[in-house]
N, CA, C and O atoms as a Tripos MOL2 file, in Angstrom:
@<TRIPOS>MOLECULE
protein
  200   199    50     0     0
PROTEIN
NO_CHARGES

@<TRIPOS>ATOM
      1 N         105.6660  105.1580  102.3740 N.3       1 MET1
      2 CA        105.5930  104.3610  101.8880 C.3       1 MET1
      3 C         104.1800  103.9630  102.6460 C.2       1 MET1
      4 O         104.1780  103.8510  103.8720 O.2       1 MET1
      5 N         102.7870  103.7220  101.7520 N.am      2 ARG2
      6 CA        101.7680  103.1780  102.7790 C.3       2 ARG2
      7 C         101.8880  101.7340  102.4360 C.2       2 ARG2
      8 O         102.4670  101.2450  101.4660 O.2       2 ARG2
      9 N         101.0870  100.9890  103.6290 N.am      3 SER3
     10 CA        101.2880   99.7620  103.5480 C.3       3 SER3
     11 C          99.9870   99.0350  103.5480 C.2       3 SER3
     12 O          99.1980   99.5960  104.3090 O.2       3 SER3
     13 N          99.5140   98.0430  102.9950 N.am      4 ALA4
     14 CA         98.5750   97.3980  102.8950 C.3       4 ALA4
     15 C          97.8350   96.5310  103.7270 C.2       4 ALA4
     16 O          98.1400   95.3870  103.3920 O.2       4 ALA4
     17 N          96.7580   96.5060  104.9320 N.am      5 VAL5
     18 CA         96.0740   95.1940  105.2560 C.3       5 VAL5
     19 C          96.0610   94.3370  103.8770 C.2       5 VAL5
     20 O          95.9430   94.6230  102.6850 O.2       5 VAL5
     21 N          96.2630   92.9800  104.7310 N.am      6 GLU6
     22 CA         96.2590   91.3510  103.8570 C.3       6 GLU6
     23 C          94.7000   91.7500  102.5340 C.2       6 GLU6
     24 O          94.4510   91.8940  101.3370 O.2       6 GLU6
     25 N          94.0900   91.7540  103.8890 N.am      7 PRO7
     26 CA         92.3810   92.0780  102.8690 C.3       7 PRO7
     27 C          92.1910   92.9050  101.9690 C.2       7 PRO7
     28 O          91.6780   92.5290  100.9150 O.2       7 PRO7
     29 N          92.5660   94.2660  102.1670 N.am      8 GLU8
     30 CA         92.6870   94.9670  101.0490 C.3       8 GLU8
     31 C          93.7530   94.7900   99.7590 C.2       8 GLU8
     32 O          93.5400   95.1190   98.5920 O.2       8 GLU8
     33 N          95.0980   94.1040  100.3780 N.am      9 LEU9
     34 CA         95.7700   93.7280   99.4730 C.3       9 LEU9
     35 C          95.0370   92.4310   98.2250 C.2       9 LEU9
     36 O          95.3360   92.3780   97.0320 O.2       9 LEU9
     37 N          94.1250   91.5770   98.8930 N.am     10 ASN10
     38 CA         93.7010   90.4200   98.1040 C.3      10 ASN10
     39 C          92.4770   90.9650   97.4420 C.2      10 ASN10
     40 O          91.8870   90.2660   96.6170 O.2      10 ASN10
     41 N          92.0870   92.0690   97.7190 N.am     11 LEU11
     42 CA         91.1190   92.5840   97.2160 C.3      11 LEU11
     43 C          91.4970   92.9840   95.3300 C.2      11 LEU11
     44 O          90.9420   92.7430   94.2580 O.2      11 LEU11
     45 N          92.8410   93.7590   95.8150 N.am     12 ARG12
     46 CA         93.0640   94.3360   94.3220 C.3      12 ARG12
     47 C          94.0690   93.3480   93.6050 C.2      12 ARG12
     48 O          94.3950   93.5870   92.4420 O.2      12 ARG12
     49 N          94.6560   92.0470   94.3880 N.am     13 LEU13
     50 CA         94.8740   91.0760   93.5920 C.3      13 LEU13
     51 C          93.8930   89.9380   92.7600 C.2      13 LEU13
     52 O          94.1780   89.1310   91.8740 O.2      13 LEU13
     53 N          92.7070   90.2270   93.4030 N.am     14 ARG14
     54 CA         91.5600   89.5210   92.8540 C.3      14 ARG14
     55 C          91.4040   89.8710   91.3760 C.2      14 ARG14
     56 O          91.2020   89.0360   90.4940 O.2      14 ARG14
     57 N          91.5400   91.4460   91.1580 N.am     15 ARG15
     58 CA         91.0360   91.9810   90.0840 C.3      15 ARG15
     59 C          92.1200   91.5090   88.7420 C.2      15 ARG15
     60 O          91.9530   91.9400   87.6010 O.2      15 ARG15
     61 N          93.2400   90.5490   89.1270 N.am     16 LEU16
     62 CA         94.3570   89.8990   88.0790 C.3      16 LEU16
     63 C          94.5420   88.6110   87.9280 C.2      16 LEU16
     64 O          95.2060   88.0770   87.0400 O.2      16 LEU16
     65 N          93.4330   87.6240   89.5720 N.am     17 THR17
     66 CA         93.5110   86.6250   89.4010 C.3      17 THR17
     67 C          92.4000   86.1120   90.6650 C.2      17 THR17
     68 O          91.8140   86.7140   91.5650 O.2      17 THR17
     69 N          92.4490   84.8130   90.2580 N.am     18 ASP18
     70 CA         91.1210   83.8600   91.2810 C.3      18 ASP18
     71 C          92.1730   83.4660   92.2080 C.2      18 ASP18
     72 O          91.5200   83.4420   93.2510 O.2      18 ASP18
     73 N          93.3740   83.1360   92.5390 N.am     19 ASP19
     74 CA         94.3440   82.8660   93.2800 C.3      19 ASP19
     75 C          94.8520   84.2710   94.1350 C.2      19 ASP19
     76 O          96.0780   84.3800   94.0890 O.2      19 ASP19
     77 N          94.5420   84.7720   94.4850 N.am     20 ALA20
     78 CA         95.3020   86.1620   95.0980 C.3      20 ALA20
     79 C          96.1830   85.6170   96.3340 C.2      20 ALA20
     80 O          97.1970   86.3140   96.3530 O.2      20 ALA20
     81 N          96.2260   84.6840   97.3560 N.am     21 ALA21
     82 CA         97.1720   84.0470   97.8230 C.3      21 ALA21
     83 C          98.4610   83.8060   97.1580 C.2      21 ALA21
     84 O          99.4550   84.4690   97.4530 O.2      21 ALA21
     85 N          98.4730   83.0390   96.4250 N.am     22 MET22
     86 CA         99.2210   82.4870   95.0890 C.3      22 MET22
     87 C          99.9850   83.6440   94.5050 C.2      22 MET22
     88 O         101.1950   83.5440   94.7030 O.2      22 MET22
     89 N          99.7550   84.3040   94.0940 N.am     23 LEU23
     90 CA        100.3920   86.0490   93.5560 C.3      23 LEU23
     91 C         100.7130   86.6430   94.8120 C.2      23 LEU23
     92 O         101.9230   86.8570   94.7390 O.2      23 LEU23
     93 N         100.3210   87.0090   95.8690 N.am     24 ARG24
     94 CA        100.9340   87.2270   96.8420 C.3      24 ARG24
     95 C         102.3160   87.2360   97.6020 C.2      24 ARG24
     96 O         103.1390   88.0650   97.9890 O.2      24 ARG24
     97 N         102.0710   85.4350   97.6120 N.am     25 ARG25
     98 CA        103.4040   85.1950   97.8610 C.3      25 ARG25
     99 C         104.4220   84.9350   97.0010 C.2      25 ARG25
    100 O         105.5760   84.7300   97.3770 O.2      25 ARG25
    101 N         103.9430   84.9290   95.4770 N.am     26 ALA26
    102 CA        105.2380   85.2540   94.6410 C.3      26 ALA26
    103 C         105.5960   86.2940   94.4300 C.2      26 ALA26
    104 O         106.6870   86.3220   93.8600 O.2      26 ALA26
    105 N         104.8440   87.8910   94.7880 N.am     27 LEU27
    106 CA        105.3110   89.0180   94.6300 C.3      27 LEU27
    107 C         105.9680   88.3710   95.9020 C.2      27 LEU27
    108 O         106.7110   87.5540   95.3580 O.2      27 LEU27
    109 N         106.1540   88.2260   97.1960 N.am     28 VAL28
    110 CA        106.9070   88.1870   98.5530 C.3      28 VAL28
    111 C         108.0120   87.4070   98.1350 C.2      28 VAL28
    112 O         109.1140   87.8830   98.4070 O.2      28 VAL28
    113 N         107.9740   85.9420   97.3300 N.am     29 ASP29
    114 CA        109.0890   85.3630   97.1650 C.3      29 ASP29
    115 C         110.1220   86.1710   95.9620 C.2      29 ASP29
    116 O         111.3250   85.9780   95.7850 O.2      29 ASP29
    117 N         109.2170   87.1140   95.2330 N.am     30 HIS30
    118 CA        110.1370   87.6020   94.3010 C.3      30 HIS30
    119 C         110.7470   89.0520   94.3220 C.2      30 HIS30
    120 O         111.4450   89.6000   93.4690 O.2      30 HIS30
    121 N         110.3240   89.4900   95.4470 N.am     31 GLY31
    122 CA        111.0580   90.4490   96.3310 C.3      31 GLY31
    123 C         110.3190   91.9490   95.7510 C.2      31 GLY31
    124 O         110.9530   93.0010   95.6640 O.2      31 GLY31
    125 N         108.9400   91.8080   95.4040 N.am     32 PHE32
    126 CA        108.1490   92.8110   95.0470 C.3      32 PHE32
    127 C         107.4040   93.4920   96.0920 C.2      32 PHE32
    128 O         107.0760   94.6780   96.1180 O.2      32 PHE32
    129 N         107.1900   92.6210   96.9140 N.am     33 VAL33
    130 CA        106.5790   93.0490   98.3680 C.3      33 VAL33
    131 C         107.2080   92.6370   99.5730 C.2      33 VAL33
    132 O         108.2330   91.9760   99.4060 O.2      33 VAL33
    133 N         106.8790   92.8430  100.6780 N.am     34 SER34
    134 CA        107.5420   92.5820  102.0730 C.3      34 SER34
    135 C         106.1400   92.3580  102.7580 C.2      34 SER34
    136 O         105.0360   92.8800  102.6030 O.2      34 SER34
    137 N         106.7740   91.0930  103.8120 N.am     35 ARG35
    138 CA        105.5160   91.4040  104.8520 C.3      35 ARG35
    139 C         105.6970   92.2980  105.8900 C.2      35 ARG35
    140 O         106.8300   92.5070  106.3260 O.2      35 ARG35
    141 N         104.4600   93.0020  106.4610 N.am     36 LEU36
    142 CA        105.2320   93.4190  107.8380 C.3      36 LEU36
    143 C         105.7770   92.7370  108.9370 C.2      36 LEU36
    144 O         105.3920   91.5810  109.1170 O.2      36 LEU36
    145 N         106.4800   93.1540  109.5950 N.am     37 PRO37
    146 CA        107.1290   92.3830  110.8260 C.3      37 PRO37
    147 C         106.0180   91.6060  111.6850 C.2      37 PRO37
    148 O         106.0060   90.4240  112.0290 O.2      37 PRO37
    149 N         104.9740   92.7550  111.9570 N.am     38 GLU38
    150 CA        103.9380   91.9380  112.6320 C.3      38 GLU38
    151 C         102.6610   90.9670  111.8420 C.2      38 GLU38
    152 O         101.7040   90.3420  112.3000 O.2      38 GLU38
    153 N         103.1050   91.1590  110.6360 N.am     39 GLY39
    154 CA        102.2440   90.0010  110.0100 C.3      39 GLY39
    155 C         100.7550   90.4080  109.7690 C.2      39 GLY39
    156 O          99.8580   89.5910  109.5650 O.2      39 GLY39
    157 N         100.5930   91.7810  109.8170 N.am     40 THR40
    158 CA         99.3810   92.2750  109.6070 C.3      40 THR40
    159 C          99.0540   92.6630  108.0740 C.2      40 THR40
    160 O          97.9510   92.6420  107.5260 O.2      40 THR40
    161 N         100.4260   93.0590  107.4720 N.am     41 GLY41
    162 CA         99.8920   93.6180  106.0830 C.3      41 GLY41
    163 C         101.1520   93.7100  105.0280 C.2      41 GLY41
    164 O         102.0250   92.9670  105.4760 O.2      41 GLY41
    165 N         101.4780   94.1640  104.1270 N.am     42 HIS42
    166 CA        102.4950   93.8740  103.1360 C.3      42 HIS42
    167 C         102.9840   95.3740  102.8250 C.2      42 HIS42
    168 O         102.3780   96.3770  103.2020 O.2      42 HIS42
    169 N         103.9630   95.3720  102.2120 N.am     43 ARG43
    170 CA        104.4170   96.6540  101.9830 C.3      43 ARG43
    171 C         105.0130   96.2640  100.4090 C.2      43 ARG43
    172 O         105.3500   95.1370  100.0460 O.2      43 ARG43
    173 N         105.0450   97.5350   99.5780 N.am     44 ARG44
    174 CA        105.5870   97.4560   98.3170 C.3      44 ARG44
    175 C         107.3770   97.5050   98.9860 C.2      44 ARG44
    176 O         107.8020   98.3920   99.7260 O.2      44 ARG44
    177 N         108.1680   96.3270   98.4840 N.am     45 ALA45
    178 CA        109.8330   96.3560   98.6300 C.3      45 ALA45
    179 C         110.1070   98.0850   97.4440 C.2      45 ALA45
    180 O         109.3590   98.7270   96.7060 O.2      45 ALA45
    181 N         111.7210   98.2230   97.9080 N.am     46 GLY46
    182 CA        112.2010   99.1700   97.4090 C.3      46 GLY46
    183 C         112.6680   98.6420   96.1590 C.2      46 GLY46
    184 O         112.2580   97.6010   95.6460 O.2      46 GLY46
    185 N         113.5020   99.3700   95.7180 N.am     47 PRO47
    186 CA        113.9350   98.9400   94.2580 C.3      47 PRO47
    187 C         115.0000   98.1560   94.3060 C.2      47 PRO47
    188 O         115.9190   98.2850   95.1150 O.2      47 PRO47
    189 N         114.9160   97.2720   93.4010 N.am     48 ALA48
    190 CA        115.5370   95.8340   92.8800 C.3      48 ALA48
    191 C         117.1350   96.2080   93.2420 C.2      48 ALA48
    192 O         117.3950   97.3790   92.9650 O.2      48 ALA48
    193 N         117.9050   95.6860   93.6310 N.am     49 ARG49
    194 CA        119.5260   95.4750   93.4090 C.3      49 ARG49
    195 C         120.0640   95.0870   92.6260 C.2      49 ARG49
    196 O         119.7540   93.8960   92.6020 O.2      49 ARG49
    197 N         120.9880   95.3460   91.5940 N.am     50 LEU50
    198 CA        121.2970   94.3860   90.5810 C.3      50 LEU50
    199 C         122.8220   94.2420   90.6110 C.2      50 LEU50
    200 O         123.3840   93.4700   89.8350 O.2      50 LEU50
@<TRIPOS>BOND
     1     1     2 1
     2     2     3 1
     3     3     4 2
     4     3     5 am
     5     5     6 1
     6     6     7 1
     7     7     8 2
     8     7     9 am
     9     9    10 1
    10    10    11 1
    11    11    12 2
    12    11    13 am
    13    13    14 1
    14    14    15 1
    15    15    16 2
    16    15    17 am
    17    17    18 1
    18    18    19 1
    19    19    20 2
    20    19    21 am
    21    21    22 1
    22    22    23 1
    23    23    24 2
    24    23    25 am
    25    25    26 1
    26    26    27 1
    27    27    28 2
    28    27    29 am
    29    29    30 1
    30    30    31 1
    31    31    32 2
    32    31    33 am
    33    33    34 1
    34    34    35 1
    35    35    36 2
    36    35    37 am
    37    37    38 1
    38    38    39 1
    39    39    40 2
    40    39    41 am
    41    41    42 1
    42    42    43 1
    43    43    44 2
    44    43    45 am
    45    45    46 1
    46    46    47 1
    47    47    48 2
    48    47    49 am
    49    49    50 1
    50    50    51 1
    51    51    52 2
    52    51    53 am
    53    53    54 1
    54    54    55 1
    55    55    56 2
    56    55    57 am
    57    57    58 1
    58    58    59 1
    59    59    60 2
    60    59    61 am
    61    61    62 1
    62    62    63 1
    63    63    64 2
    64    63    65 am
    65    65    66 1
    66    66    67 1
    67    67    68 2
    68    67    69 am
    69    69    70 1
    70    70    71 1
    71    71    72 2
    72    71    73 am
    73    73    74 1
    74    74    75 1
    75    75    76 2
    76    75    77 am
    77    77    78 1
    78    78    79 1
    79    79    80 2
    80    79    81 am
    81    81    82 1
    82    82    83 1
    83    83    84 2
    84    83    85 am
    85    85    86 1
    86    86    87 1
    87    87    88 2
    88    87    89 am
    89    89    90 1
    90    90    91 1
    91    91    92 2
    92    91    93 am
    93    93    94 1
    94    94    95 1
    95    95    96 2
    96    95    97 am
    97    97    98 1
    98    98    99 1
    99    99   100 2
   100    99   101 am
   101   101   102 1
   102   102   103 1
   103   103   104 2
   104   103   105 am
   105   105   106 1
   106   106   107 1
   107   107   108 2
   108   107   109 am
   109   109   110 1
   110   110   111 1
   111   111   112 2
   112   111   113 am
   113   113   114 1
   114   114   115 1
   115   115   116 2
   116   115   117 am
   117   117   118 1
   118   118   119 1
   119   119   120 2
   120   119   121 am
   121   121   122 1
   122   122   123 1
   123   123   124 2
   124   123   125 am
   125   125   126 1
   126   126   127 1
   127   127   128 2
   128   127   129 am
   129   129   130 1
   130   130   131 1
   131   131   132 2
   132   131   133 am
   133   133   134 1
   134   134   135 1
   135   135   136 2
   136   135   137 am
   137   137   138 1
   138   138   139 1
   139   139   140 2
   140   139   141 am
   141   141   142 1
   142   142   143 1
   143   143   144 2
   144   143   145 am
   145   145   146 1
   146   146   147 1
   147   147   148 2
   148   147   149 am
   149   149   150 1
   150   150   151 1
   151   151   152 2
   152   151   153 am
   153   153   154 1
   154   154   155 1
   155   155   156 2
   156   155   157 am
   157   157   158 1
   158   158   159 1
   159   159   160 2
   160   159   161 am
   161   161   162 1
   162   162   163 1
   163   163   164 2
   164   163   165 am
   165   165   166 1
   166   166   167 1
   167   167   168 2
   168   167   169 am
   169   169   170 1
   170   170   171 1
   171   171   172 2
   172   171   173 am
   173   173   174 1
   174   174   175 1
   175   175   176 2
   176   175   177 am
   177   177   178 1
   178   178   179 1
   179   179   180 2
   180   179   181 am
   181   181   182 1
   182   182   183 1
   183   183   184 2
   184   183   185 am
   185   185   186 1
   186   186   187 1
   187   187   188 2
   188   187   189 am
   189   189   190 1
   190   190   191 1
   191   191   192 2
   192   191   193 am
   193   193   194 1
   194   194   195 1
   195   195   196 2
   196   195   197 am
   197   197   198 1
   198   198   199 1
   199   199   200 2
@<TRIPOS>SUBSTRUCTURE
     1 MET1         2 RESIDUE 1 A MET
     2 ARG2         6 RESIDUE 1 A ARG
     3 SER3        10 RESIDUE 1 A SER
     4 ALA4        14 RESIDUE 1 A ALA
     5 VAL5        18 RESIDUE 1 A VAL
     6 GLU6        22 RESIDUE 1 A GLU
     7 PRO7        26 RESIDUE 1 A PRO
     8 GLU8        30 RESIDUE 1 A GLU
     9 LEU9        34 RESIDUE 1 A LEU
    10 ASN10       38 RESIDUE 1 A ASN
    11 LEU11       42 RESIDUE 1 A LEU
    12 ARG12       46 RESIDUE 1 A ARG
    13 LEU13       50 RESIDUE 1 A LEU
    14 ARG14       54 RESIDUE 1 A ARG
    15 ARG15       58 RESIDUE 1 A ARG
    16 LEU16       62 RESIDUE 1 A LEU
    17 THR17       66 RESIDUE 1 A THR
    18 ASP18       70 RESIDUE 1 A ASP
    19 ASP19       74 RESIDUE 1 A ASP
    20 ALA20       78 RESIDUE 1 A ALA
    21 ALA21       82 RESIDUE 1 A ALA
    22 MET22       86 RESIDUE 1 A MET
    23 LEU23       90 RESIDUE 1 A LEU
    24 ARG24       94 RESIDUE 1 A ARG
    25 ARG25       98 RESIDUE 1 A ARG
    26 ALA26      102 RESIDUE 1 A ALA
    27 LEU27      106 RESIDUE 1 A LEU
    28 VAL28      110 RESIDUE 1 A VAL
    29 ASP29      114 RESIDUE 1 A ASP
    30 HIS30      118 RESIDUE 1 A HIS
    31 GLY31      122 RESIDUE 1 A GLY
    32 PHE32      126 RESIDUE 1 A PHE
    33 VAL33      130 RESIDUE 1 A VAL
    34 SER34      134 RESIDUE 1 A SER
    35 ARG35      138 RESIDUE 1 A ARG
    36 LEU36      142 RESIDUE 1 A LEU
    37 PRO37      146 RESIDUE 1 A PRO
    38 GLU38      150 RESIDUE 1 A GLU
    39 GLY39      154 RESIDUE 1 A GLY
    40 THR40      158 RESIDUE 1 A THR
    41 GLY41      162 RESIDUE 1 A GLY
    42 HIS42      166 RESIDUE 1 A HIS
    43 ARG43      170 RESIDUE 1 A ARG
    44 ARG44      174 RESIDUE 1 A ARG
    45 ALA45      178 RESIDUE 1 A ALA
    46 GLY46      182 RESIDUE 1 A GLY
    47 PRO47      186 RESIDUE 1 A PRO
    48 ALA48      190 RESIDUE 1 A ALA
    49 ARG49      194 RESIDUE 1 A ARG
    50 LEU50      198 RESIDUE 1 A LEU
């Protein structure tokens, strides 16, 4: 699974909202995206466990 550096992810999120940072944080908070340990980017999270 390919990871995205933060500026690249922000460009993608700005297609959906003016507040990319808020949406990025919400995606992390809700488990859809995880932050790389180095803090340099994000990765789509695995399937949700119910």
